Legacy VTK file of the C-alpha trace (Angstrom):
# vtk DataFile Version 3.0
C-alpha trace
ASCII
DATASET POLYDATA
POINTS 204 float
82.731 -17.821 101.914
83.944 -21.690 100.812
86.996 -20.783 103.669
84.791 -20.108 106.594
82.286 -23.001 105.478
85.016 -25.056 105.757
86.621 -23.995 108.996
89.562 -22.244 107.545
90.244 -19.034 109.011
90.848 -16.307 106.047
94.141 -14.169 106.982
95.869 -11.612 105.276
97.502 -13.315 102.451
94.242 -15.034 101.906
92.808 -11.586 101.073
95.667 -10.331 98.928
95.886 -13.152 96.987
91.841 -12.560 96.177
92.362 -9.069 95.912
95.331 -9.270 93.325
93.131 -12.164 91.494
90.628 -9.119 91.166
92.600 -7.170 89.695
94.615 -9.194 87.176
90.984 -10.299 85.590
89.607 -6.572 85.715
87.475 -6.588 88.723
88.702 -3.267 90.167
84.836 -2.752 92.241
85.271 -7.098 94.032
88.918 -5.837 95.308
87.818 -2.676 96.453
84.973 -4.582 97.957
87.433 -7.108 99.800
89.694 -4.441 100.562
86.448 -2.824 102.888
85.358 -6.201 104.363
88.838 -7.036 106.180
88.457 -4.842 109.147
85.040 -6.383 109.883
86.739 -9.689 109.765
89.147 -8.442 112.223
91.819 -9.213 109.258
94.246 -6.223 109.273
95.331 -4.947 105.613
99.587 -4.675 105.124
101.021 -2.837 102.549
100.780 -5.676 99.840
96.872 -5.531 100.466
97.427 -1.898 99.511
99.907 -2.425 96.351
97.220 -5.072 95.049
94.008 -2.746 95.189
96.011 0.132 94.117
97.289 -2.245 91.121
93.426 -3.331 90.554
92.478 0.149 89.958
95.141 1.038 87.425
94.666 -1.671 85.835
90.513 -0.729 85.775
91.218 2.921 84.527
90.459 3.934 87.951
92.962 6.964 88.865
91.280 8.281 91.319
90.733 5.563 93.577
94.154 4.087 92.996
95.574 7.904 94.403
93.146 7.810 97.087
94.095 4.462 98.036
97.932 5.451 98.156
97.038 8.879 100.229
94.543 6.226 102.588
97.883 4.080 103.400
99.604 6.992 105.855
96.820 7.067 108.019
95.917 3.628 108.700
99.441 3.369 109.214
101.212 1.593 106.525
104.105 3.134 104.678
103.880 3.401 100.881
106.487 1.653 98.697
108.223 2.178 95.369
105.375 -0.463 93.940
102.837 1.717 95.360
103.619 4.896 93.749
104.721 3.000 90.369
101.101 1.866 90.551
99.262 5.348 91.239
101.386 7.021 88.968
100.700 4.429 85.963
97.095 4.761 86.788
96.958 8.993 86.317
99.257 8.085 83.116
96.179 6.360 81.596
93.675 8.791 82.925
95.661 11.600 80.972
96.485 13.082 84.926
100.044 13.349 84.182
100.391 16.519 86.229
98.943 14.461 89.014
101.769 11.636 87.975
104.369 14.012 88.120
103.271 15.364 91.414
103.281 11.813 92.529
106.639 11.254 91.803
107.477 14.301 93.662
105.883 13.699 96.986
107.824 9.642 96.535
111.214 12.051 97.432
109.766 14.177 99.593
108.811 11.214 102.068
112.178 9.293 101.453
111.037 6.810 98.628
113.226 6.267 96.051
111.880 6.110 92.948
112.504 3.197 90.866
112.683 2.641 87.118
109.195 1.285 87.284
108.338 4.621 88.810
110.095 6.960 86.057
108.835 5.139 83.324
105.164 5.598 84.491
105.737 9.301 84.620
107.586 9.121 81.122
104.845 7.082 79.749
101.832 9.404 81.342
104.233 12.749 79.873
103.893 10.296 76.578
100.099 10.167 76.247
99.763 13.860 76.636
102.631 14.968 74.095
104.859 16.461 76.679
107.978 15.564 74.953
110.164 17.995 76.759
109.027 16.816 80.458
109.451 13.088 78.996
113.174 14.303 78.247
113.698 15.489 81.883
112.579 12.594 83.582
114.796 10.641 81.057
117.819 12.495 81.877
116.917 12.453 85.565
116.597 8.521 86.290
118.783 6.809 88.762
121.412 4.645 87.860
120.399 1.572 88.735
122.736 -0.704 87.179
124.537 -1.567 90.870
121.390 -2.113 92.143
121.606 -4.954 94.477
119.749 -8.442 93.042
118.727 -6.473 90.353
119.179 -8.743 87.225
121.131 -7.091 84.233
118.192 -8.316 81.389
115.275 -6.530 83.476
117.507 -3.304 83.944
118.273 -3.529 80.188
114.681 -4.051 79.389
113.067 -0.899 81.654
115.828 1.586 80.157
114.240 0.489 76.361
111.074 1.239 77.978
112.158 4.197 79.253
113.586 5.078 75.831
110.489 4.228 73.551
108.245 6.126 75.967
110.640 9.315 75.317
110.828 8.773 71.710
107.112 8.452 71.586
106.477 11.442 73.386
108.638 13.577 70.789
106.873 11.709 67.718
103.495 12.319 68.777
105.005 16.325 68.879
106.611 15.885 65.640
109.784 16.402 67.163
111.348 13.867 64.490
114.970 15.124 64.926
115.072 14.784 68.827
113.296 11.257 68.410
115.596 10.207 65.946
118.907 11.320 68.467
117.280 9.260 70.912
117.298 6.536 69.078
121.303 6.923 68.402
121.510 7.596 72.228
119.954 4.121 72.939
123.075 2.351 71.364
125.235 3.758 74.033
123.156 2.150 76.737
122.720 -1.458 77.629
118.814 -1.084 75.772
118.957 -1.280 72.432
116.382 -0.062 69.575
113.472 -2.583 68.996
110.341 -2.426 66.684
108.662 0.135 69.096
111.588 2.052 69.019
111.970 2.762 65.248
107.835 2.998 65.025
107.741 5.432 67.708
110.806 7.604 65.190
109.403 7.235 61.819
LINES 1 205
204 0 1 2 3 4 5 6 7 8 9 10 11 12 13 14 15 16 17 18 19 20 21 22 23 24 25 26 27 28 29 30 31 32 33 34 35 36 37 38 39 40 41 42 43 44 45 46 47 48 49 50 51 52 53 54 55 56 57 58 59 60 61 62 63 64 65 66 67 68 69 70 71 72 73 74 75 76 77 78 79 80 81 82 83 84 85 86 87 88 89 90 91 92 93 94 95 96 97 98 99 100 101 102 103 104 105 106 107 108 109 110 111 112 113 114 115 116 117 118 119 120 121 122 123 124 125 126 127 128 129 130 131 132 133 134 135 136 137 138 139 140 141 142 143 144 145 146 147 148 149 150 151 152 153 154 155 156 157 158 159 160 161 162 163 164 165 166 167 168 169 170 171 172 173 174 175 176 177 178 179 180 181 182 183 184 185 186 187 188 189 190 191 192 193 194 195 196 197 198 199 200 201 202 203
């Protein structure tokens, strides 16, 4: 409203910022309202718009809405990215929809959208929340090697590896597979990821 009264015409970037701000403070419903008003204001949403809206739903625990937005993207001629899928898979994990999360991971590969560590970690975490330790290990072993990805920072990769192992260790712990949890703890030493307090607490 302020932009209109000051004769400033809001554009896609403006709406994206507003949706992201709503998501950051947990107001997912307002984020969706802003997304819905964009066509009426003759402003076209883009990939960033949908990613921000999906993330808002994920943070708000609205897994069904997050997945619905992901499915809507091709209908409005917007390609879903690894960020889109990652946030949707994470939303499924929060909503105990681990099977749907794995389905989305498979759909990424079908749609030629390369899953990254964030997507795999979200899927492993979804399995961990439901005690599906075997599936978590399968995902951990099937993760792509990202160490030589252009522009990727070594510190970021190390952190992501740690998240992967911690989620898998936690899944084993919840299923009383303590021997496997300890084994994974030892395997971390062979990677760039060093065990931290989360790793040790999950393995105990």
